[in-house]
Chimera marker file (.cmm) of the C-alpha trace (Angstrom):
<marker_set name="trace">
<marker id="1" x="116.536" y="128.696" z="92.559" r="1" g="1" b="0" radius="0.5"/>
<marker id="2" x="117.448" y="125.007" z="93.330" r="1" g="1" b="0" radius="0.5"/>
<marker id="3" x="115.892" y="121.992" z="92.152" r="1" g="1" b="0" radius="0.5"/>
<marker id="4" x="112.558" y="121.127" z="93.593" r="1" g="1" b="0" radius="0.5"/>
<marker id="5" x="111.798" y="117.710" z="94.682" r="1" g="1" b="0" radius="0.5"/>
<marker id="6" x="108.263" y="115.938" z="94.810" r="1" g="1" b="0" radius="0.5"/>
<marker id="7" x="108.632" y="115.517" z="98.361" r="1" g="1" b="0" radius="0.5"/>
<marker id="8" x="109.092" y="119.133" z="99.113" r="1" g="1" b="0" radius="0.5"/>
<marker id="9" x="106.192" y="120.189" z="96.697" r="1" g="1" b="0" radius="0.5"/>
<marker id="10" x="103.821" y="117.780" z="98.593" r="1" g="1" b="0" radius="0.5"/>
<marker id="11" x="104.467" y="119.708" z="101.699" r="1" g="1" b="0" radius="0.5"/>
<marker id="12" x="102.959" y="123.094" z="100.216" r="1" g="1" b="0" radius="0.5"/>
<marker id="13" x="99.666" y="123.977" z="100.792" r="1" g="1" b="0" radius="0.5"/>
<marker id="14" x="97.297" y="124.379" z="97.796" r="1" g="1" b="0" radius="0.5"/>
<marker id="15" x="97.616" y="128.504" z="98.246" r="1" g="1" b="0" radius="0.5"/>
<marker id="16" x="101.651" y="127.705" z="98.217" r="1" g="1" b="0" radius="0.5"/>
<marker id="17" x="101.502" y="125.572" z="95.112" r="1" g="1" b="0" radius="0.5"/>
<marker id="18" x="99.450" y="128.251" z="93.091" r="1" g="1" b="0" radius="0.5"/>
<marker id="19" x="101.639" y="130.965" z="94.187" r="1" g="1" b="0" radius="0.5"/>
<marker id="20" x="104.815" y="128.759" z="93.186" r="1" g="1" b="0" radius="0.5"/>
<marker id="21" x="103.314" y="127.591" z="89.944" r="1" g="1" b="0" radius="0.5"/>
<marker id="22" x="102.858" y="131.472" z="89.026" r="1" g="1" b="0" radius="0.5"/>
<marker id="23" x="106.355" y="132.421" z="90.068" r="1" g="1" b="0" radius="0.5"/>
<marker id="24" x="107.835" y="129.444" z="87.807" r="1" g="1" b="0" radius="0.5"/>
<marker id="25" x="105.653" y="130.191" z="84.761" r="1" g="1" b="0" radius="0.5"/>
<marker id="26" x="106.888" y="133.945" z="85.190" r="1" g="1" b="0" radius="0.5"/>
<marker id="27" x="110.588" y="132.686" z="85.250" r="1" g="1" b="0" radius="0.5"/>
<marker id="28" x="110.058" y="130.444" z="82.436" r="1" g="1" b="0" radius="0.5"/>
<marker id="29" x="108.643" y="133.218" z="80.386" r="1" g="1" b="0" radius="0.5"/>
<marker id="30" x="111.783" y="135.482" z="81.508" r="1" g="1" b="0" radius="0.5"/>
<marker id="31" x="114.381" y="132.854" z="80.328" r="1" g="1" b="0" radius="0.5"/>
<marker id="32" x="112.655" y="132.112" z="76.845" r="1" g="1" b="0" radius="0.5"/>
<marker id="33" x="112.570" y="135.788" z="76.184" r="1" g="1" b="0" radius="0.5"/>
<marker id="34" x="116.001" y="136.206" z="77.218" r="1" g="1" b="0" radius="0.5"/>
<marker id="35" x="117.024" y="133.250" z="74.782" r="1" g="1" b="0" radius="0.5"/>
<marker id="36" x="114.749" y="134.524" z="72.177" r="1" g="1" b="0" radius="0.5"/>
<marker id="37" x="116.351" y="137.936" z="72.295" r="1" g="1" b="0" radius="0.5"/>
<marker id="38" x="119.848" y="136.410" z="71.718" r="1" g="1" b="0" radius="0.5"/>
<marker id="39" x="120.987" y="136.966" z="75.092" r="1" g="1" b="0" radius="0.5"/>
<marker id="40" x="123.539" y="134.705" z="76.713" r="1" g="1" b="0" radius="0.5"/>
<marker id="41" x="121.647" y="132.575" z="79.229" r="1" g="1" b="0" radius="0.5"/>
<marker id="42" x="123.624" y="131.878" z="82.570" r="1" g="1" b="0" radius="0.5"/>
<marker id="43" x="122.314" y="128.244" z="82.839" r="1" g="1" b="0" radius="0.5"/>
<marker id="44" x="120.908" y="126.731" z="79.661" r="1" g="1" b="0" radius="0.5"/>
<marker id="45" x="119.498" y="123.675" z="81.538" r="1" g="1" b="0" radius="0.5"/>
<marker id="46" x="117.417" y="126.018" z="83.489" r="1" g="1" b="0" radius="0.5"/>
<marker id="47" x="114.596" y="126.186" z="81.223" r="1" g="1" b="0" radius="0.5"/>
<marker id="48" x="114.168" y="122.125" z="81.070" r="1" g="1" b="0" radius="0.5"/>
<marker id="49" x="114.418" y="122.273" z="84.819" r="1" g="1" b="0" radius="0.5"/>
<marker id="50" x="111.784" y="124.917" z="85.226" r="1" g="1" b="0" radius="0.5"/>
<marker id="51" x="109.455" y="123.026" z="83.083" r="1" g="1" b="0" radius="0.5"/>
<marker id="52" x="109.943" y="119.822" z="85.043" r="1" g="1" b="0" radius="0.5"/>
<marker id="53" x="109.255" y="121.912" z="88.104" r="1" g="1" b="0" radius="0.5"/>
<marker id="54" x="105.971" y="123.198" z="86.770" r="1" g="1" b="0" radius="0.5"/>
<marker id="55" x="104.762" y="119.798" z="85.744" r="1" g="1" b="0" radius="0.5"/>
<marker id="56" x="105.613" y="118.291" z="89.151" r="1" g="1" b="0" radius="0.5"/>
<marker id="57" x="103.580" y="121.240" z="90.555" r="1" g="1" b="0" radius="0.5"/>
<marker id="58" x="100.547" y="120.601" z="88.469" r="1" g="1" b="0" radius="0.5"/>
<marker id="59" x="100.597" y="116.929" z="89.424" r="1" g="1" b="0" radius="0.5"/>
<marker id="60" x="100.485" y="117.581" z="92.903" r="1" g="1" b="0" radius="0.5"/>
<marker id="61" x="97.794" y="120.144" z="92.430" r="1" g="1" b="0" radius="0.5"/>
<marker id="62" x="95.639" y="117.720" z="90.302" r="1" g="1" b="0" radius="0.5"/>
<marker id="63" x="96.351" y="114.963" z="92.956" r="1" g="1" b="0" radius="0.5"/>
<marker id="64" x="95.201" y="117.251" z="95.872" r="1" g="1" b="0" radius="0.5"/>
<marker id="65" x="91.878" y="118.043" z="93.758" r="1" g="1" b="0" radius="0.5"/>
<marker id="66" x="91.027" y="114.346" z="93.264" r="1" g="1" b="0" radius="0.5"/>
<marker id="67" x="91.274" y="113.518" z="96.982" r="1" g="1" b="0" radius="0.5"/>
<marker id="68" x="87.547" y="113.613" z="98.237" r="1" g="1" b="0" radius="0.5"/>
<marker id="69" x="87.037" y="115.880" z="101.270" r="1" g="1" b="0" radius="0.5"/>
<marker id="70" x="85.237" y="114.225" z="104.150" r="1" g="1" b="0" radius="0.5"/>
<marker id="71" x="81.481" y="114.552" z="103.934" r="1" g="1" b="0" radius="0.5"/>
<marker id="72" x="79.681" y="116.562" z="106.779" r="1" g="1" b="0" radius="0.5"/>
<marker id="73" x="77.199" y="114.776" z="108.787" r="1" g="1" b="0" radius="0.5"/>
<marker id="74" x="78.242" y="111.308" z="107.428" r="1" g="1" b="0" radius="0.5"/>
<marker id="75" x="79.500" y="108.649" z="109.800" r="1" g="1" b="0" radius="0.5"/>
<marker id="76" x="81.130" y="105.360" z="108.772" r="1" g="1" b="0" radius="0.5"/>
<link id1="1" id2="2" r="1" g="1" b="0" radius="0.2"/>
<link id1="2" id2="3" r="1" g="1" b="0" radius="0.2"/>
<link id1="3" id2="4" r="1" g="1" b="0" radius="0.2"/>
<link id1="4" id2="5" r="1" g="1" b="0" radius="0.2"/>
<link id1="5" id2="6" r="1" g="1" b="0" radius="0.2"/>
<link id1="6" id2="7" r="1" g="1" b="0" radius="0.2"/>
<link id1="7" id2="8" r="1" g="1" b="0" radius="0.2"/>
<link id1="8" id2="9" r="1" g="1" b="0" radius="0.2"/>
<link id1="9" id2="10" r="1" g="1" b="0" radius="0.2"/>
<link id1="10" id2="11" r="1" g="1" b="0" radius="0.2"/>
<link id1="11" id2="12" r="1" g="1" b="0" radius="0.2"/>
<link id1="12" id2="13" r="1" g="1" b="0" radius="0.2"/>
<link id1="13" id2="14" r="1" g="1" b="0" radius="0.2"/>
<link id1="14" id2="15" r="1" g="1" b="0" radius="0.2"/>
<link id1="15" id2="16" r="1" g="1" b="0" radius="0.2"/>
<link id1="16" id2="17" r="1" g="1" b="0" radius="0.2"/>
<link id1="17" id2="18" r="1" g="1" b="0" radius="0.2"/>
<link id1="18" id2="19" r="1" g="1" b="0" radius="0.2"/>
<link id1="19" id2="20" r="1" g="1" b="0" radius="0.2"/>
<link id1="20" id2="21" r="1" g="1" b="0" radius="0.2"/>
<link id1="21" id2="22" r="1" g="1" b="0" radius="0.2"/>
<link id1="22" id2="23" r="1" g="1" b="0" radius="0.2"/>
<link id1="23" id2="24" r="1" g="1" b="0" radius="0.2"/>
<link id1="24" id2="25" r="1" g="1" b="0" radius="0.2"/>
<link id1="25" id2="26" r="1" g="1" b="0" radius="0.2"/>
<link id1="26" id2="27" r="1" g="1" b="0" radius="0.2"/>
<link id1="27" id2="28" r="1" g="1" b="0" radius="0.2"/>
<link id1="28" id2="29" r="1" g="1" b="0" radius="0.2"/>
<link id1="29" id2="30" r="1" g="1" b="0" radius="0.2"/>
<link id1="30" id2="31" r="1" g="1" b="0" radius="0.2"/>
<link id1="31" id2="32" r="1" g="1" b="0" radius="0.2"/>
<link id1="32" id2="33" r="1" g="1" b="0" radius="0.2"/>
<link id1="33" id2="34" r="1" g="1" b="0" radius="0.2"/>
<link id1="34" id2="35" r="1" g="1" b="0" radius="0.2"/>
<link id1="35" id2="36" r="1" g="1" b="0" radius="0.2"/>
<link id1="36" id2="37" r="1" g="1" b="0" radius="0.2"/>
<link id1="37" id2="38" r="1" g="1" b="0" radius="0.2"/>
<link id1="38" id2="39" r="1" g="1" b="0" radius="0.2"/>
<link id1="39" id2="40" r="1" g="1" b="0" radius="0.2"/>
<link id1="40" id2="41" r="1" g="1" b="0" radius="0.2"/>
<link id1="41" id2="42" r="1" g="1" b="0" radius="0.2"/>
<link id1="42" id2="43" r="1" g="1" b="0" radius="0.2"/>
<link id1="43" id2="44" r="1" g="1" b="0" radius="0.2"/>
<link id1="44" id2="45" r="1" g="1" b="0" radius="0.2"/>
<link id1="45" id2="46" r="1" g="1" b="0" radius="0.2"/>
<link id1="46" id2="47" r="1" g="1" b="0" radius="0.2"/>
<link id1="47" id2="48" r="1" g="1" b="0" radius="0.2"/>
<link id1="48" id2="49" r="1" g="1" b="0" radius="0.2"/>
<link id1="49" id2="50" r="1" g="1" b="0" radius="0.2"/>
<link id1="50" id2="51" r="1" g="1" b="0" radius="0.2"/>
<link id1="51" id2="52" r="1" g="1" b="0" radius="0.2"/>
<link id1="52" id2="53" r="1" g="1" b="0" radius="0.2"/>
<link id1="53" id2="54" r="1" g="1" b="0" radius="0.2"/>
<link id1="54" id2="55" r="1" g="1" b="0" radius="0.2"/>
<link id1="55" id2="56" r="1" g="1" b="0" radius="0.2"/>
<link id1="56" id2="57" r="1" g="1" b="0" radius="0.2"/>
<link id1="57" id2="58" r="1" g="1" b="0" radius="0.2"/>
<link id1="58" id2="59" r="1" g="1" b="0" radius="0.2"/>
<link id1="59" id2="60" r="1" g="1" b="0" radius="0.2"/>
<link id1="60" id2="61" r="1" g="1" b="0" radius="0.2"/>
<link id1="61" id2="62" r="1" g="1" b="0" radius="0.2"/>
<link id1="62" id2="63" r="1" g="1" b="0" radius="0.2"/>
<link id1="63" id2="64" r="1" g="1" b="0" radius="0.2"/>
<link id1="64" id2="65" r="1" g="1" b="0" radius="0.2"/>
<link id1="65" id2="66" r="1" g="1" b="0" radius="0.2"/>
<link id1="66" id2="67" r="1" g="1" b="0" radius="0.2"/>
<link id1="67" id2="68" r="1" g="1" b="0" radius="0.2"/>
<link id1="68" id2="69" r="1" g="1" b="0" radius="0.2"/>
<link id1="69" id2="70" r="1" g="1" b="0" radius="0.2"/>
<link id1="70" id2="71" r="1" g="1" b="0" radius="0.2"/>
<link id1="71" id2="72" r="1" g="1" b="0" radius="0.2"/>
<link id1="72" id2="73" r="1" g="1" b="0" radius="0.2"/>
<link id1="73" id2="74" r="1" g="1" b="0" radius="0.2"/>
<link id1="74" id2="75" r="1" g="1" b="0" radius="0.2"/>
<link id1="75" id2="76" r="1" g="1" b="0" radius="0.2"/>
</marker_set>
């Protein structure tokens, strides 16, 4: 998977964010298991990249949760 930038992550819907977060966590688990078992990792920098992408995704999720939804029946 290529590097994912914040501008791309911000375009994803909440469902996509949660799905991608799960995928990245699973990939991180695989990479760490491979490393722990003494296997040769193709790209050692990938673990760091996955961790950063997880952090970016969580940041966007938390930002979206803080945005107040417009209240129904209230006019401004």
